[in-house]
LODOBA-602663 format. One record per residue (C-alpha): y, z, x; residue number from 0; residue in one letter. Coordinates in Angstrom, 3 decimals, always signed. Layout:
REM LODOBA-602663
+----------+----------+----------+-----+------+
!        Y !        Z !        X !  nr ! rest !
+----------+----------+----------+-----+------+
!        Y !        Z !        X ! NUM !    A !
...
+----------+----------+----------+-----+------+
***
This chain:
REM LODOBA-602663
+----------+----------+----------+-----+------+
!        Y !        Z !        X !  nr ! rest !
+----------+----------+----------+-----+------+
!  -20.517 !   -4.032 !  -16.462 !   0 !    M !
!  -21.006 !   -7.473 !  -15.053 !   1 !    S !
!  -19.379 !   -8.745 !  -11.919 !   2 !    L !
!  -17.817 !  -11.541 !  -13.969 !   3 !    R !
!  -16.101 !   -9.051 !  -16.290 !   4 !    R !
!  -14.871 !   -6.975 !  -13.339 !   5 !    F !
!  -13.425 !  -10.063 !  -11.618 !   6 !    L !
!  -11.811 !  -11.369 !  -14.805 !   7 !    L !
!  -10.236 !   -7.981 !  -15.542 !   8 !    T !
!   -9.117 !   -7.693 !  -11.928 !   9 !    Y !
!   -7.498 !  -11.140 !  -11.867 !  10 !    L !
!   -5.703 !  -10.650 !  -15.200 !  11 !    I !
!   -4.363 !   -7.224 !  -14.237 !  12 !    L !
!   -3.325 !   -8.421 !  -10.773 !  13 !    M !
!   -1.441 !  -11.288 !  -12.395 !  14 !    G !
!   +0.332 !   -8.851 !  -14.721 !  15 !    I !
!   +1.229 !   -6.530 !  -11.830 !  16 !    F !
!   +2.624 !   -9.420 !   -9.770 !  17 !    F !
!   +4.636 !  -10.628 !  -12.765 !  18 !    L !
!   +6.079 !   -7.150 !  -13.268 !  19 !    L !
!   +7.194 !   -7.076 !   -9.656 !  20 !    I !
!   +8.297 !  -10.680 !   -9.290 !  21 !    G !
!  +10.001 !  -11.597 !  -12.564 !  22 !    L !
!  +13.783 !  -11.561 !  -12.355 !  23 !    K !
!  +14.268 !  -10.199 !  -15.921 !  24 !    P !
!  +12.005 !   -7.250 !  -15.070 !  25 !    V !
!  +13.772 !   -6.751 !  -11.726 !  26 !    Q !
!  +17.109 !   -6.663 !  -13.559 !  27 !    D !
!  +15.801 !   -3.716 !  -15.615 !  28 !    I !
!  +13.873 !   -1.942 !  -12.859 !  29 !    I !
!  +13.319 !   -3.278 !   -9.353 !  30 !    D !
!   +9.971 !   -1.622 !   -8.654 !  31 !    I !
!   +9.584 !   -3.299 !   -5.256 !  32 !    N !
!  +13.167 !   -2.446 !   -4.227 !  33 !    G !
!  +12.857 !   +1.207 !   -5.189 !  34 !    I !
!   +9.475 !   +1.429 !   -3.495 !  35 !    Y !
!  +10.689 !   -0.288 !   -0.327 !  36 !    T !
!  +13.833 !   +1.830 !   -0.027 !  37 !    N !
!  +11.753 !   +5.003 !   -0.323 !  38 !    S !
!   +9.280 !   +3.884 !   +2.357 !  39 !    I !
!  +12.102 !   +2.785 !   +4.678 !  40 !    V !
!  +13.951 !   +6.113 !   +4.372 !  41 !    K !
!  +10.795 !   +8.176 !   +4.938 !  42 !    I !
!   +9.778 !   +6.024 !   +7.910 !  43 !    T !
!  +13.242 !   +6.285 !   +9.462 !  44 !    S !
!  +13.170 !  +10.092 !   +9.185 !  45 !    K !
!   +9.765 !  +10.206 !  +10.877 !  46 !    I !
!  +10.940 !   +7.868 !  +13.647 !  47 !    L !
!  +13.911 !  +10.169 !  +14.248 !  48 !    Q !
!  +11.557 !  +13.161 !  +14.309 !  49 !    T !
!   +9.483 !  +11.550 !  +17.064 !  50 !    V !
!  +12.633 !  +10.805 !  +19.073 !  51 !    G !
!  +13.366 !   +7.187 !  +18.181 !  52 !    I !
!  +16.948 !   +6.626 !  +17.056 !  53 !    Q !
!  +16.999 !   +4.792 !  +13.730 !  54 !    S !
!  +19.240 !   +3.935 !  +10.832 !  55 !    S !
!  +18.621 !   +2.233 !   +7.512 !  56 !    V !
!  +20.390 !   -0.446 !   +5.521 !  57 !    N !
!  +18.467 !   -1.557 !   +2.435 !  58 !    G !
!  +15.009 !   -2.648 !   +3.546 !  59 !    S !
!  +15.909 !   -2.793 !   +7.240 !  60 !    I !
!  +15.237 !   -0.060 !   +9.787 !  61 !    I !
!  +17.475 !   -0.475 !  +12.830 !  62 !    Y !
!  +15.974 !   +0.791 !  +16.085 !  63 !    L !
!  +17.430 !   +0.672 !  +19.620 !  64 !    P !
!  +15.974 !   -2.738 !  +20.513 !  65 !    S !
!  +14.607 !   -4.161 !  +17.264 !  66 !    I !
!  +15.161 !   -4.198 !  +13.520 !  67 !    A !
!  +12.233 !   -3.906 !  +11.125 !  68 !    L !
!  +12.695 !   -5.628 !   +7.767 !  69 !    D !
!  +10.191 !   -3.913 !   +5.485 !  70 !    V !
!   +9.390 !   -6.309 !   +2.654 !  71 !    R !
!   +6.702 !   -6.697 !   +0.016 !  72 !    F !
!   +3.410 !   -6.827 !   +1.889 !  73 !    G !
!   +4.796 !   -4.508 !   +4.573 !  74 !    C !
!   +5.867 !   -1.678 !   +2.291 !  75 !    N !
!   +2.332 !   -0.813 !   +1.154 !  76 !    G !
!   +2.923 !   -1.786 !   -2.477 !  77 !    L !
!   +0.649 !   -4.806 !   -2.245 !  78 !    E !
!   -2.203 !   -2.670 !   -0.893 !  79 !    A !
!   -1.582 !   -0.074 !   -3.618 !  80 !    V !
!   -1.671 !   -2.809 !   -6.263 !  81 !    M !
!   -4.898 !   -4.310 !   -4.920 !  82 !    I !
!   -6.534 !   -0.891 !   -4.855 !  83 !    Y !
!   -5.173 !   +0.357 !   -8.187 !  84 !    T !
!   -6.157 !   -2.779 !  -10.083 !  85 !    V !
!   -9.663 !   -2.576 !   -8.607 !  86 !    A !
!   -9.966 !   +1.071 !   -9.712 !  87 !    V !
!   -8.728 !   +0.277 !  -13.212 !  88 !    I !
!  -11.082 !   -2.725 !  -13.454 !  89 !    S !
!  -14.191 !   -0.748 !  -12.494 !  90 !    Y !
!  -15.844 !   +1.085 !  -15.396 !  91 !    P !
!  -15.467 !   +4.834 !  -15.045 !  92 !    A !
!  -14.040 !   +7.696 !  -17.057 !  93 !    R !
!  -10.245 !   +7.700 !  -17.059 !  94 !    W !
!  -10.169 !  +11.116 !  -15.387 !  95 !    R !
!  -12.122 !   +9.663 !  -12.454 !  96 !    I !
!   -9.899 !   +6.576 !  -12.363 !  97 !    R !
!   -6.705 !   +8.671 !  -12.428 !  98 !    A !
!   -7.962 !  +10.876 !   -9.596 !  99 !    A !
!   -8.977 !   +7.781 !   -7.626 ! 100 !    G !
!   -5.571 !   +6.175 !   -8.130 ! 101 !    I !
!   -3.635 !   +9.291 !   -7.088 ! 102 !    V !
!   -5.764 !   +9.998 !   -4.011 ! 103 !    V !
!   -5.841 !   +6.321 !   -3.019 ! 104 !    G !
!   -2.067 !   +5.995 !   -3.423 ! 105 !    F !
!   -1.434 !   +9.009 !   -1.199 ! 106 !    I !
!   -3.879 !   +7.869 !   +1.499 ! 107 !    V !
!   -2.577 !   +4.299 !   +1.493 ! 108 !    I !
!   +1.046 !   +5.424 !   +1.735 ! 109 !    Q !
!   +0.451 !   +7.955 !   +4.498 ! 110 !    V !
!   -1.454 !   +5.374 !   +6.542 ! 111 !    L !
!   +1.134 !   +2.686 !   +5.803 ! 112 !    N !
!   +3.992 !   +4.891 !   +6.971 ! 113 !    I !
!   +2.027 !   +5.678 !  +10.140 ! 114 !    I !
!   +1.539 !   +1.912 !  +10.570 ! 115 !    R !
!   +5.279 !   +1.199 !  +10.230 ! 116 !    I !
!   +6.134 !   +4.041 !  +12.612 ! 117 !    V !
!   +3.634 !   +2.593 !  +15.111 ! 118 !    A !
!   +5.256 !   -0.840 !  +14.722 ! 119 !    L !
!   +8.648 !   +0.743 !  +15.346 ! 120 !    G !
!   +7.295 !   +2.476 !  +18.431 ! 121 !    Y !
!   +5.792 !   -0.794 !  +19.641 ! 122 !    A !
!   +9.070 !   -2.610 !  +18.988 ! 123 !    G !
!  +10.983 !   -0.102 !  +21.101 ! 124 !    V !
!   +8.478 !   +0.672 !  +23.888 ! 125 !    H !
!   +6.181 !   -2.384 !  +23.993 ! 126 !    M !
!   +8.449 !   -5.196 !  +22.881 ! 127 !    K !
!   +6.310 !   -7.870 !  +24.537 ! 128 !    E !
!   +3.318 !   -6.781 !  +22.435 ! 129 !    M !
!   +5.199 !   -6.356 !  +19.147 ! 130 !    F !
!   +4.482 !   -9.805 !  +17.680 ! 131 !    E !
!   +0.771 !   -9.596 !  +18.500 ! 132 !    I !
!   +0.502 !   -6.098 !  +17.031 ! 133 !    I !
!   +2.503 !   -7.077 !  +13.945 ! 134 !    H !
!   +0.848 !  -10.430 !  +13.201 ! 135 !    L !
!   -2.746 !   -9.842 !  +14.245 ! 136 !    Y !
!   -3.320 !   -6.146 !  +13.746 ! 137 !    I !
!   -0.862 !   -4.454 !  +11.410 ! 138 !    A !
!   -0.812 !   -7.030 !   +8.619 ! 139 !    Q !
!   -4.529 !   -6.919 !   +7.932 ! 140 !    G !
!   -4.840 !   -3.170 !   +8.328 ! 141 !    I !
!   -3.431 !   -2.290 !   +4.905 ! 142 !    M !
!   -5.721 !   -4.654 !   +3.012 ! 143 !    I !
!   -8.700 !   -3.342 !   +4.987 ! 144 !    A !
!   -7.624 !   +0.228 !   +4.227 ! 145 !    I !
!   -7.291 !   -0.549 !   +0.512 ! 146 !    A !
!  -10.778 !   -2.093 !   +0.515 ! 147 !    L !
!  -12.290 !   +0.835 !   +2.436 ! 148 !    A !
!  -10.726 !   +3.369 !   +0.069 ! 149 !    I !
!  -12.022 !   +1.367 !   -2.903 ! 150 !    F !
!  -15.549 !   +1.427 !   -1.442 ! 151 !    V !
!  -15.242 !   +5.229 !   -1.112 ! 152 !    L !
!  -13.973 !   +5.375 !   -4.697 ! 153 !    Y !
!  -16.977 !   +3.316 !   -5.866 ! 154 !    L !
!  -19.299 !   +5.786 !   -4.176 ! 155 !    Y !
!  -17.535 !   +8.706 !   -5.877 ! 156 !    Y !
!  -17.289 !   +7.029 !   -9.313 ! 157 !    A !
!  -20.909 !   +5.853 !   -9.206 ! 158 !    T !
!  -22.131 !   +9.270 !   -8.080 ! 159 !    K !
!  -20.101 !  +10.930 !  -10.878 ! 160 !    E !
!  -21.484 !   +8.474 !  -13.451 ! 161 !    K !
!  -25.042 !   +9.105 !  -12.230 ! 162 !    H !
!  -24.522 !  +12.891 !  -12.346 ! 163 !    T !
!  -23.337 !  +12.695 !  -15.963 ! 164 !    Q !
!  -26.262 !  +10.573 !  -17.139 ! 165 !    T !
!  -28.859 !  +12.847 !  -15.520 ! 166 !    T !
!  -27.266 !  +16.122 !  -16.645 ! 167 !    A !
+----------+----------+----------+-----+------+
***
């Protein structure tokens, strides 16, 4: 498969995914981003409570003792999942390999994203003066870097699997 075909497939699929999330008529039927965000917010709030930080939830907002975190698209991990998933689908491999890559990647991205949001909550409560720096310069880029790193690991696995099948 050529790089041009991969990039074209990637861009088309990414456009479709963004349309599915951003179009009002689709949101009226099923608000994928809203459902996703509410789930992440509730899970994160429970974990924060488990580690001793008082929290409550209202929609996409996690209220903490000295700060409120508004978890939106880009912060909820869905963007990173989309970037990763579209890359996996665009790369030529057997569908069994792609499905395994998507499931494992989704789980890893979400676990690390929830840890990231919990860390931001902790920073907002205990290191308020550092919160903006951590949020803007560290946390935002982490998820994209994680998605890319997981995709590189997937490429290694998918390429190794493809090579094993052609030599067997």
